[in-house]
N, CA, C, O and the ligand as a Tripos MOL2 file, in Angstrom:
@<TRIPOS>MOLECULE
protein
  265   263    67     0     0
PROTEIN
NO_CHARGES

@<TRIPOS>ATOM
      1 N          -9.2380   11.8520   21.1340 N.3       1 MET1
      2 CA         -7.9970   11.2870   20.6230 C.3       1 MET1
      3 C          -7.7420    9.9220   21.2440 C.2       1 MET1
      4 O          -7.9340    9.7330   22.4450 O.2       1 MET1
      5 N          -7.3100    8.9770   20.4250 N.am      2 ARG2
      6 CA         -7.1200    7.6600   21.0140 C.3       2 ARG2
      7 C          -5.6890    7.5220   21.5140 C.2       2 ARG2
      8 O          -4.7390    8.0620   20.9460 O.2       2 ARG2
      9 N          -5.5890    6.8020   22.5620 N.am      3 ASP3
     10 CA         -4.2780    6.5490   23.1410 C.3       3 ASP3
     11 C          -3.7440    5.2440   22.5740 C.2       3 ASP3
     12 O          -4.3320    4.1850   22.7920 O.2       3 ASP3
     13 N          -2.6360    5.3140   21.8490 N.am      4 PRO4
     14 CA         -2.1090    4.0930   21.2320 C.3       4 PRO4
     15 C          -1.7520    3.0270   22.2590 C.2       4 PRO4
     16 O          -1.7130    1.8410   21.9320 O.2       4 PRO4
     17 N          -1.4910    3.4390   23.4970 N.am      5 GLN5
     18 CA         -1.1700    2.4610   24.5330 C.3       5 GLN5
     19 C          -2.4000    1.6710   24.9420 C.2       5 GLN5
     20 O          -2.2980    0.5040   25.3200 O.2       5 GLN5
     21 N          -3.5710    2.3110   24.8650 N.am      6 ASP6
     22 CA         -4.8140    1.6690   25.2940 C.3       6 ASP6
     23 C          -5.4060    0.7870   24.2070 C.2       6 ASP6
     24 O          -5.7950   -0.3530   24.4580 O.2       6 ASP6
     25 N          -5.4710    1.3340   22.9860 N.am      7 ALA7
     26 CA         -6.1120    0.5910   21.9030 C.3       7 ALA7
     27 C          -5.2430   -0.5880   21.5020 C.2       7 ALA7
     28 O          -4.0320   -0.4450   21.3300 O.2       7 ALA7
     29 N          -5.8500   -1.7340   21.3550 N.am      8 SER8
     30 CA         -5.0810   -2.8730   20.8750 C.3       8 SER8
     31 C          -5.2150   -2.9190   19.3590 C.2       8 SER8
     32 O          -6.2900   -2.6710   18.8130 O.2       8 SER8
     33 N          -4.1100   -3.2390   18.6820 N.am      9 PRO9
     34 CA         -4.1420   -3.2160   17.2150 C.3       9 PRO9
     35 C          -5.1380   -4.2200   16.6550 C.2       9 PRO9
     36 O          -5.3160   -5.3060   17.2050 O.2       9 PRO9
     37 N          -5.7820   -3.8490   15.5620 N.am     10 ALA10
     38 CA         -6.7570   -4.7360   14.9250 C.3      10 ALA10
     39 C          -6.0410   -5.7930   14.0860 C.2      10 ALA10
     40 O          -6.5020   -6.9270   13.9570 O.2      10 ALA10
     41 N          -4.9050   -5.3890   13.5220 N.am     11 TRP11
     42 CA         -4.1320   -6.3260   12.7070 C.3      11 TRP11
     43 C          -2.7210   -5.7630   12.5190 C.2      11 TRP11
     44 O          -2.4440   -4.6160   12.8700 O.2      11 TRP11
     45 N          -1.8530   -6.5760   11.9680 N.am     12 TYR12
     46 CA         -0.4830   -6.1480   11.7230 C.3      12 TYR12
     47 C          -0.1890   -6.2100   10.2260 C.2      12 TYR12
     48 O          -0.6650   -7.1030    9.5260 O.2      12 TYR12
     49 N           0.5850   -5.2690    9.7540 N.am     13 CYS13
     50 CA          0.9770   -5.2690    8.3460 C.3      13 CYS13
     51 C           1.8440   -6.4930    8.0710 C.2      13 CYS13
     52 O           2.7720   -6.7860    8.8250 O.2      13 CYS13
     53 N           1.5340   -7.2150    6.9760 N.am     14 SER14
     54 CA          2.3010   -8.4260    6.6650 C.3      14 SER14
     55 C           3.6820   -8.0880    6.1210 C.2      14 SER14
     56 O           4.5560   -8.9530    6.0580 O.2      14 SER14
     57 N           3.8820   -6.8310    5.7280 N.am     15 LYS15
     58 CA          5.1810   -6.4480    5.1610 C.3      15 LYS15
     59 C           6.1110   -5.8620    6.2120 C.2      15 LYS15
     60 O           7.2270   -6.3480    6.4020 O.2      15 LYS15
     61 N           5.6500   -4.8130    6.8970 N.am     16 CYS16
     62 CA          6.5340   -4.1350    7.8430 C.3      16 CYS16
     63 C           6.2230   -4.4920    9.2880 C.2      16 CYS16
     64 O           6.9940   -4.1680   10.1920 O.2      16 CYS16
     65 N           5.0840   -5.1650    9.5090 N.am     17 GLY17
     66 CA          4.7450   -5.5770   10.8610 C.3      17 GLY17
     67 C           4.1650   -4.4670   11.7250 C.2      17 GLY17
     68 O           3.9640   -4.6560   12.9240 O.2      17 GLY17
     69 N           3.8960   -3.3150   11.1290 N.am     18 ALA18
     70 CA          3.3700   -2.1850   11.8950 C.3      18 ALA18
     71 C           1.9720   -2.4870   12.4230 C.2      18 ALA18
     72 O           1.1600   -3.1220   11.7510 O.2      18 ALA18
     73 N           1.7120   -2.0200   13.6380 N.am     19 GLU19
     74 CA          0.3780   -2.1820   14.2300 C.3      19 GLU19
     75 C          -0.6290   -1.3260   13.4770 C.2      19 GLU19
     76 O          -0.3820   -0.1500   13.2100 O.2      19 GLU19
     77 N          -1.7640   -1.9240   13.1360 N.am     20 GLN20
     78 CA         -2.8110   -1.2020   12.4180 C.3      20 GLN20
     79 C          -4.0960   -1.2550   13.2300 C.2      20 GLN20
     80 O          -4.3560   -2.2180   13.9510 O.2      20 GLN20
     81 N          -4.8900   -0.2050   13.0980 N.am     21 TYR21
     82 CA         -6.1300   -0.1090   13.8710 C.3      21 TYR21
     83 C          -7.3300   -0.1540   12.9370 C.2      21 TYR21
     84 O          -7.2000   -0.0910   11.7140 O.2      21 TYR21
     85 N          -8.5030   -0.2650   13.5550 N.am     22 GLU22
     86 CA         -9.7170   -0.4440   12.7660 C.3      22 GLU22
     87 C          -9.9510    0.6750   11.7720 C.2      22 GLU22
     88 O         -10.5580    0.4650   10.7220 O.2      22 GLU22
     89 N          -9.4680    1.8720   12.1030 N.am     23 THR23
     90 CA         -9.6990    3.0130   11.2180 C.3      23 THR23
     91 C          -8.6800    3.0800   10.0880 C.2      23 THR23
     92 O          -8.8440    3.8620    9.1510 O.2      23 THR23
     93 N          -7.6300    2.2670   10.1680 N.am     24 ASP24
     94 CA         -6.6060    2.3050    9.1150 C.3      24 ASP24
     95 C          -7.0890    1.5720    7.8750 C.2      24 ASP24
     96 O          -7.7840    0.5610    7.9820 O.2      24 ASP24
     97 N          -6.7300    2.0670    6.7140 N.am     25 PRO25
     98 CA         -7.1080    1.3640    5.4870 C.3      25 PRO25
     99 C          -6.3620    0.0400    5.3640 C.2      25 PRO25
    100 O          -5.2420   -0.1000    5.8570 O.2      25 PRO25
    101 N          -6.9830   -0.9170    4.7120 N.am     26 ILE26
    102 CA         -6.3580   -2.2180    4.4930 C.3      26 ILE26
    103 C          -6.1590   -2.3960    2.9910 C.2      26 ILE26
    104 O          -7.1070   -2.2450    2.2210 O.2      26 ILE26
    105 N          -4.9570   -2.7100    2.5760 N.am     27 ILE27
    106 CA         -4.7000   -3.0050    1.1750 C.3      27 ILE27
    107 C          -4.3550   -4.4920    1.0930 C.2      27 ILE27
    108 O          -3.4100   -4.9590    1.7300 O.2      27 ILE27
    109 N          -5.1230   -5.2150    0.3100 N.am     28 LEU28
    110 CA         -4.9360   -6.6600    0.2200 C.3      28 LEU28
    111 C          -4.1280   -7.0320   -1.0200 C.2      28 LEU28
    112 O          -4.3880   -6.5560   -2.1240 O.2      28 LEU28
    113 N          -3.1480   -7.8900   -0.8020 N.am     29 GLU29
    114 CA         -2.3870   -8.4270   -1.9140 C.3      29 GLU29
    115 C          -2.2570   -9.9190   -1.7020 C.2      29 GLU29
    116 O          -1.6180  -10.3600   -0.7460 O.2      29 GLU29
    117 N          -2.8530  -10.6970   -2.5790 N.am     30 ASP30
    118 CA         -2.8660  -12.1550   -2.4420 C.3      30 ASP30
    119 C          -3.3750  -12.5610   -1.0610 C.2      30 ASP30
    120 O          -2.8590  -13.4940   -0.4470 O.2      30 ASP30
    121 N          -4.3870  -11.8530   -0.5840 N.am     31 GLY31
    122 CA         -4.9890  -12.2000    0.6900 C.3      31 GLY31
    123 C          -4.2220  -11.7250    1.9010 C.2      31 GLY31
    124 O          -4.6610  -11.9200    3.0340 O.2      31 GLY31
    125 N          -3.0610  -11.0920    1.6690 N.am     32 ARG32
    126 CA         -2.2780  -10.5950    2.8050 C.3      32 ARG32
    127 C          -2.4550   -9.0980    2.9320 C.2      32 ARG32
    128 O          -2.4590   -8.3720    1.9380 O.2      32 ARG32
    129 N          -2.6000   -8.6450    4.1660 N.am     33 ARG33
    130 CA         -2.8890   -7.2470    4.4050 C.3      33 ARG33
    131 C          -1.6220   -6.4210    4.5290 C.2      33 ARG33
    132 O          -0.6910   -6.7850    5.2470 O.2      33 ARG33
    133 N          -1.6020   -5.3060    3.8210 N.am     34 MET34
    134 CA         -0.4800   -4.3950    3.9820 C.3      34 MET34
    135 C          -0.9960   -3.0180    4.3740 C.2      34 MET34
    136 O          -2.1360   -2.6570    4.0830 O.2      34 MET34
    137 N          -0.1320   -2.2590    5.0410 N.am     35 CYS35
    138 CA         -0.5330   -0.9470    5.5240 C.3      35 CYS35
    139 C          -0.3900    0.0910    4.4200 C.2      35 CYS35
    140 O           0.2030   -0.1730    3.3750 O.2      35 CYS35
    141 N          -0.9400    1.2690    4.6650 N.am     36 ALA36
    142 CA         -0.9350    2.3300    3.6650 C.3      36 ALA36
    143 C           0.4910    2.7470    3.3060 C.2      36 ALA36
    144 O           0.7730    3.0830    2.1560 O.2      36 ALA36
    145 N           1.3840    2.7250    4.2890 N.am     37 ASN37
    146 CA          2.7740    3.0980    4.0110 C.3      37 ASN37
    147 C           3.4290    2.1260    3.0430 C.2      37 ASN37
    148 O           4.1210    2.5320    2.1090 O.2      37 ASN37
    149 N           3.2040    0.8330    3.2790 N.am     38 CYS38
    150 CA          3.7930   -0.1730    2.4000 C.3      38 CYS38
    151 C           3.1630   -0.0900    1.0110 C.2      38 CYS38
    152 O           3.8320   -0.3060    0.0000 O.2      38 CYS38
    153 N           1.8760    0.2240    0.9760 N.am     39 PHE39
    154 CA          1.2050    0.3730   -0.3140 C.3      39 PHE39
    155 C           1.8240    1.5340   -1.1010 C.2      39 PHE39
    156 O           2.0630    1.4280   -2.3040 O.2      39 PHE39
    157 N           2.0730    2.6230   -0.4080 N.am     40 GLN40
    158 CA          2.7000    3.7680   -1.0710 C.3      40 GLN40
    159 C           4.0820    3.4160   -1.5960 C.2      40 GLN40
    160 O           4.4620    3.7930   -2.7050 O.2      40 GLN40
    161 N           4.8300    2.6780   -0.7660 N.am     41 ASP41
    162 CA          6.1590    2.2500   -1.2050 C.3      41 ASP41
    163 C           6.0470    1.3710   -2.4400 C.2      41 ASP41
    164 O           6.8390    1.4870   -3.3760 O.2      41 ASP41
    165 N           5.0450    0.4840   -2.4300 N.am     42 ARG42
    166 CA          4.8400   -0.4260   -3.5500 C.3      42 ARG42
    167 C           4.5190    0.3470   -4.8270 C.2      42 ARG42
    168 O           5.0500    0.0530   -5.8990 O.2      42 ARG42
    169 N           3.6340    1.3460   -4.6910 N.am     43 VAL43
    170 CA          3.2540    2.1380   -5.8550 C.3      43 VAL43
    171 C           4.4510    2.9250   -6.3860 C.2      43 VAL43
    172 O           4.6610    3.0120   -7.5950 O.2      43 VAL43
    173 N           5.2290    3.4940   -5.4710 N.am     44 LYS44
    174 CA          6.4130    4.2470   -5.8960 C.3      44 LYS44
    175 C           7.4030    3.3500   -6.6240 C.2      44 LYS44
    176 O           7.9890    3.7310   -7.6370 O.2      44 LYS44
    177 N           7.5740    2.1450   -6.0810 N.am     45 GLU45
    178 CA          8.4830    1.1890   -6.7020 C.3      45 GLU45
    179 C           7.9700    0.8100   -8.0910 C.2      45 GLU45
    180 O           8.7290    0.7400   -9.0580 O.2      45 GLU45
    181 N           6.6630    0.5690   -8.1610 N.am     46 LEU46
    182 CA          6.0570    0.1890   -9.4330 C.3      46 LEU46
    183 C           6.1910    1.3190  -10.4470 C.2      46 LEU46
    184 O           6.4640    1.0950  -11.6260 O.2      46 LEU46
    185 N           5.9920    2.5320   -9.9570 N.am     47 LEU47
    186 CA          6.0990    3.6980  -10.8220 C.3      47 LEU47
    187 C           7.5170    3.8300  -11.3720 C.2      47 LEU47
    188 O           7.7230    4.2920  -12.4940 O.2      47 LEU47
    189 N           8.4770    3.4190  -10.5700 N.am     48 ARG48
    190 CA          9.8770    3.5270  -10.9780 C.3      48 ARG48
    191 C          10.2430    2.4300  -11.9790 C.2      48 ARG48
    192 O          10.8990    2.6950  -12.9870 O.2      48 ARG48
    193 N           9.8140    1.1970  -11.6930 N.am     49 VAL49
    194 CA         10.2450    0.0880  -12.5430 C.3      49 VAL49
    195 C           9.3100   -0.1780  -13.7270 C.2      49 VAL49
    196 O           9.7650   -0.5680  -14.8020 O.2      49 VAL49
    197 N           8.0060    0.0330  -13.5310 N.am     50 SER50
    198 CA          7.0550   -0.2230  -14.6160 C.3      50 SER50
    199 C           6.0120    0.8780  -14.7260 C.2      50 SER50
    200 O           4.8380    0.6470  -14.4380 O.2      50 SER50
    201 N           6.4200    2.0620  -15.1350 N.am     51 PRO51
    202 CA          5.4540    3.1660  -15.2300 C.3      51 PRO51
    203 C           4.3040    2.8720  -16.1770 C.2      51 PRO51
    204 O           3.2180    3.4300  -16.0220 O.2      51 PRO51
    205 N           4.5270    2.0020  -17.1580 N.am     52 ALA52
    206 CA          3.4700    1.6870  -18.1220 C.3      52 ALA52
    207 C           2.2930    1.0050  -17.4270 C.2      52 ALA52
    208 O           1.1400    1.2390  -17.7890 O.2      52 ALA52
    209 N           2.5780    0.1600  -16.4270 N.am     53 ILE53
    210 CA          1.5150   -0.5330  -15.6960 C.3      53 ILE53
    211 C           0.6870    0.4760  -14.9030 C.2      53 ILE53
    212 O          -0.5410    0.3960  -14.8720 O.2      53 ILE53
    213 N           1.3650    1.4160  -14.2700 N.am     54 VAL54
    214 CA          0.6610    2.4360  -13.4870 C.3      54 VAL54
    215 C          -0.2070    3.2820  -14.4010 C.2      54 VAL54
    216 O          -1.3590    3.5700  -14.0770 O.2      54 VAL54
    217 N           0.3380    3.6770  -15.5340 N.am     55 ALA55
    218 CA         -0.4190    4.4720  -16.4970 C.3      55 ALA55
    219 C          -1.6600    3.7110  -16.9560 C.2      55 ALA55
    220 O          -2.7420    4.2840  -17.0830 O.2      55 ALA55
    221 N          -1.4880    2.4180  -17.2000 N.am     56 ASP56
    222 CA         -2.5940    1.5860  -17.6440 C.3      56 ASP56
    223 C          -3.7030    1.5460  -16.5910 C.2      56 ASP56
    224 O          -4.8840    1.6230  -16.9280 O.2      56 ASP56
    225 N          -3.3250    1.4260  -15.3270 N.am     57 CYS57
    226 CA         -4.2920    1.4080  -14.2270 C.3      57 CYS57
    227 C          -5.0790    2.7100  -14.1750 C.2      57 CYS57
    228 O          -6.2450    2.7230  -13.7800 O.2      57 CYS57
    229 N          -4.4490    3.7840  -14.5670 N.am     58 LEU58
    230 CA         -5.0860    5.1020  -14.5130 C.3      58 LEU58
    231 C          -5.8070    5.4420  -15.8100 C.2      58 LEU58
    232 O          -6.3260    6.5460  -15.9730 O.2      58 LEU58
    233 N          -5.8320    4.4900  -16.7240 N.am     59 GLY59
    234 CA         -6.4910    4.7430  -18.0050 C.3      59 GLY59
    235 C          -5.6600    5.6340  -18.9020 C.2      59 GLY59
    236 O          -6.1830    6.2540  -19.8280 O.2      59 GLY59
    237 N          -4.3790    5.7010  -18.6340 N.am     60 MET60
    238 CA         -3.4730    6.5190  -19.4470 C.3      60 MET60
    239 C          -2.6230    5.6130  -20.3250 C.2      60 MET60
    240 O          -2.5640    4.3980  -20.1380 O.2      60 MET60
    241 N          -1.9790    6.2390  -21.2750 N.am     61 ARG61
    242 CA         -1.0830    5.4880  -22.1360 C.3      61 ARG61
    243 C           0.3350    5.9970  -21.9340 C.2      61 ARG61
    244 O           0.5940    7.2010  -21.9580 O.2      61 ARG61
    245 N           1.2300    5.0690  -21.7360 N.am     62 TYR62
    246 CA          2.6140    5.4310  -21.4910 C.3      62 TYR62
    247 C           3.4400    4.9380  -22.6750 C.2      62 TYR62
    248 O           3.5380    3.7370  -22.9230 O.2      62 TYR62
    249 N           4.0240    5.8740  -23.3940 N.am     63 GLU63
    250 CA          4.8090    5.4830  -24.5650 C.3      63 GLU63
    251 C           6.2630    5.7910  -24.3420 C.2      63 GLU63
    252 O           6.6290    6.8590  -23.8490 O.2      63 GLU63
    253 N           7.0720    4.8500  -24.7100 N.am     64 GLU64
    254 CA          8.4970    5.0010  -24.5190 C.3      64 GLU64
    255 C           9.2000    4.8710  -25.8540 C.2      64 GLU64
    256 O           8.9040    3.9730  -26.6430 O.2      64 GLU64
    257 N          10.1110    5.7530  -26.0930 N.am     65 ALA65
    258 CA         10.8870    5.6400  -27.3290 C.3      65 ALA65
    259 C          11.8130    4.4450  -27.2190 C.2      65 ALA65
    260 O          12.4830    4.2690  -26.2010 O.2      65 ALA65
    261 N          11.8560    3.6360  -28.2390 N.am     66 ILE66
    262 CA         12.7040    2.4310  -28.1840 C.3      66 ILE66
    263 C          14.0300    2.6990  -28.8720 C.2      66 ILE66
    264 O          14.8830    1.8140  -28.9340 O.2      66 ILE66
    265 ZN          3.4660   -1.9460    6.3170 Zn       67 ZN67
@<TRIPOS>BOND
     1     1     2 1
     2     2     3 1
     3     3     4 2
     4     3     5 am
     5     5     6 1
     6     6     7 1
     7     7     8 2
     8     7     9 am
     9     9    10 1
    10    10    11 1
    11    11    12 2
    12    11    13 am
    13    13    14 1
    14    14    15 1
    15    15    16 2
    16    15    17 am
    17    17    18 1
    18    18    19 1
    19    19    20 2
    20    19    21 am
    21    21    22 1
    22    22    23 1
    23    23    24 2
    24    23    25 am
    25    25    26 1
    26    26    27 1
    27    27    28 2
    28    27    29 am
    29    29    30 1
    30    30    31 1
    31    31    32 2
    32    31    33 am
    33    33    34 1
    34    34    35 1
    35    35    36 2
    36    35    37 am
    37    37    38 1
    38    38    39 1
    39    39    40 2
    40    39    41 am
    41    41    42 1
    42    42    43 1
    43    43    44 2
    44    43    45 am
    45    45    46 1
    46    46    47 1
    47    47    48 2
    48    47    49 am
    49    49    50 1
    50    50    51 1
    51    51    52 2
    52    51    53 am
    53    53    54 1
    54    54    55 1
    55    55    56 2
    56    55    57 am
    57    57    58 1
    58    58    59 1
    59    59    60 2
    60    59    61 am
    61    61    62 1
    62    62    63 1
    63    63    64 2
    64    63    65 am
    65    65    66 1
    66    66    67 1
    67    67    68 2
    68    67    69 am
    69    69    70 1
    70    70    71 1
    71    71    72 2
    72    71    73 am
    73    73    74 1
    74    74    75 1
    75    75    76 2
    76    75    77 am
    77    77    78 1
    78    78    79 1
    79    79    80 2
    80    79    81 am
    81    81    82 1
    82    82    83 1
    83    83    84 2
    84    83    85 am
    85    85    86 1
    86    86    87 1
    87    87    88 2
    88    87    89 am
    89    89    90 1
    90    90    91 1
    91    91    92 2
    92    91    93 am
    93    93    94 1
    94    94    95 1
    95    95    96 2
    96    95    97 am
    97    97    98 1
    98    98    99 1
    99    99   100 2
   100    99   101 am
   101   101   102 1
   102   102   103 1
   103   103   104 2
   104   103   105 am
   105   105   106 1
   106   106   107 1
   107   107   108 2
   108   107   109 am
   109   109   110 1
   110   110   111 1
   111   111   112 2
   112   111   113 am
   113   113   114 1
   114   114   115 1
   115   115   116 2
   116   115   117 am
   117   117   118 1
   118   118   119 1
   119   119   120 2
   120   119   121 am
   121   121   122 1
   122   122   123 1
   123   123   124 2
   124   123   125 am
   125   125   126 1
   126   126   127 1
   127   127   128 2
   128   127   129 am
   129   129   130 1
   130   130   131 1
   131   131   132 2
   132   131   133 am
   133   133   134 1
   134   134   135 1
   135   135   136 2
   136   135   137 am
   137   137   138 1
   138   138   139 1
   139   139   140 2
   140   139   141 am
   141   141   142 1
   142   142   143 1
   143   143   144 2
   144   143   145 am
   145   145   146 1
   146   146   147 1
   147   147   148 2
   148   147   149 am
   149   149   150 1
   150   150   151 1
   151   151   152 2
   152   151   153 am
   153   153   154 1
   154   154   155 1
   155   155   156 2
   156   155   157 am
   157   157   158 1
   158   158   159 1
   159   159   160 2
   160   159   161 am
   161   161   162 1
   162   162   163 1
   163   163   164 2
   164   163   165 am
   165   165   166 1
   166   166   167 1
   167   167   168 2
   168   167   169 am
   169   169   170 1
   170   170   171 1
   171   171   172 2
   172   171   173 am
   173   173   174 1
   174   174   175 1
   175   175   176 2
   176   175   177 am
   177   177   178 1
   178   178   179 1
   179   179   180 2
   180   179   181 am
   181   181   182 1
   182   182   183 1
   183   183   184 2
   184   183   185 am
   185   185   186 1
   186   186   187 1
   187   187   188 2
   188   187   189 am
   189   189   190 1
   190   190   191 1
   191   191   192 2
   192   191   193 am
   193   193   194 1
   194   194   195 1
   195   195   196 2
   196   195   197 am
   197   197   198 1
   198   198   199 1
   199   199   200 2
   200   199   201 am
   201   201   202 1
   202   202   203 1
   203   203   204 2
   204   203   205 am
   205   205   206 1
   206   206   207 1
   207   207   208 2
   208   207   209 am
   209   209   210 1
   210   210   211 1
   211   211   212 2
   212   211   213 am
   213   213   214 1
   214   214   215 1
   215   215   216 2
   216   215   217 am
   217   217   218 1
   218   218   219 1
   219   219   220 2
   220   219   221 am
   221   221   222 1
   222   222   223 1
   223   223   224 2
   224   223   225 am
   225   225   226 1
   226   226   227 1
   227   227   228 2
   228   227   229 am
   229   229   230 1
   230   230   231 1
   231   231   232 2
   232   231   233 am
   233   233   234 1
   234   234   235 1
   235   235   236 2
   236   235   237 am
   237   237   238 1
   238   238   239 1
   239   239   240 2
   240   239   241 am
   241   241   242 1
   242   242   243 1
   243   243   244 2
   244   243   245 am
   245   245   246 1
   246   246   247 1
   247   247   248 2
   248   247   249 am
   249   249   250 1
   250   250   251 1
   251   251   252 2
   252   251   253 am
   253   253   254 1
   254   254   255 1
   255   255   256 2
   256   255   257 am
   257   257   258 1
   258   258   259 1
   259   259   260 2
   260   259   261 am
   261   261   262 1
   262   262   263 1
   263   263   264 2
@<TRIPOS>SUBSTRUCTURE
     1 MET1         2 RESIDUE 1 A MET
     2 ARG2         6 RESIDUE 1 A ARG
     3 ASP3        10 RESIDUE 1 A ASP
     4 PRO4        14 RESIDUE 1 A PRO
     5 GLN5        18 RESIDUE 1 A GLN
     6 ASP6        22 RESIDUE 1 A ASP
     7 ALA7        26 RESIDUE 1 A ALA
     8 SER8        30 RESIDUE 1 A SER
     9 PRO9        34 RESIDUE 1 A PRO
    10 ALA10       38 RESIDUE 1 A ALA
    11 TRP11       42 RESIDUE 1 A TRP
    12 TYR12       46 RESIDUE 1 A TYR
    13 CYS13       50 RESIDUE 1 A CYS
    14 SER14       54 RESIDUE 1 A SER
    15 LYS15       58 RESIDUE 1 A LYS
    16 CYS16       62 RESIDUE 1 A CYS
    17 GLY17       66 RESIDUE 1 A GLY
    18 ALA18       70 RESIDUE 1 A ALA
    19 GLU19       74 RESIDUE 1 A GLU
    20 GLN20       78 RESIDUE 1 A GLN
    21 TYR21       82 RESIDUE 1 A TYR
    22 GLU22       86 RESIDUE 1 A GLU
    23 THR23       90 RESIDUE 1 A THR
    24 ASP24       94 RESIDUE 1 A ASP
    25 PRO25       98 RESIDUE 1 A PRO
    26 ILE26      102 RESIDUE 1 A ILE
    27 ILE27      106 RESIDUE 1 A ILE
    28 LEU28      110 RESIDUE 1 A LEU
    29 GLU29      114 RESIDUE 1 A GLU
    30 ASP30      118 RESIDUE 1 A ASP
    31 GLY31      122 RESIDUE 1 A GLY
    32 ARG32      126 RESIDUE 1 A ARG
    33 ARG33      130 RESIDUE 1 A ARG
    34 MET34      134 RESIDUE 1 A MET
    35 CYS35      138 RESIDUE 1 A CYS
    36 ALA36      142 RESIDUE 1 A ALA
    37 ASN37      146 RESIDUE 1 A ASN
    38 CYS38      150 RESIDUE 1 A CYS
    39 PHE39      154 RESIDUE 1 A PHE
    40 GLN40      158 RESIDUE 1 A GLN
    41 ASP41      162 RESIDUE 1 A ASP
    42 ARG42      166 RESIDUE 1 A ARG
    43 VAL43      170 RESIDUE 1 A VAL
    44 LYS44      174 RESIDUE 1 A LYS
    45 GLU45      178 RESIDUE 1 A GLU
    46 LEU46      182 RESIDUE 1 A LEU
    47 LEU47      186 RESIDUE 1 A LEU
    48 ARG48      190 RESIDUE 1 A ARG
    49 VAL49      194 RESIDUE 1 A VAL
    50 SER50      198 RESIDUE 1 A SER
    51 PRO51      202 RESIDUE 1 A PRO
    52 ALA52      206 RESIDUE 1 A ALA
    53 ILE53      210 RESIDUE 1 A ILE
    54 VAL54      214 RESIDUE 1 A VAL
    55 ALA55      218 RESIDUE 1 A ALA
    56 ASP56      222 RESIDUE 1 A ASP
    57 CYS57      226 RESIDUE 1 A CYS
    58 LEU58      230 RESIDUE 1 A LEU
    59 GLY59      234 RESIDUE 1 A GLY
    60 MET60      238 RESIDUE 1 A MET
    61 ARG61      242 RESIDUE 1 A ARG
    62 TYR62      246 RESIDUE 1 A TYR
    63 GLU63      250 RESIDUE 1 A GLU
    64 GLU64      254 RESIDUE 1 A GLU
    65 ALA65      258 RESIDUE 1 A ALA
    66 ILE66      262 RESIDUE 1 A ILE
    67 ZN67       265 GROUP 0 **** ****
């Protein structure tokens, strides 16, 4: 088990500033790195405001009654 006090962070999330380590996933947006938590928040937000875009990314079709 790694001790967070010993390991120095590999990078910081550009959104929340959280310390990230080499084993953490990196999500790039316009060249800026965000952490998995911020990515999840982003996806949830996107799902809420533009579900059609998310469906499109998944190869699904999202139809809305007008
Ligand atoms: Zn973050």
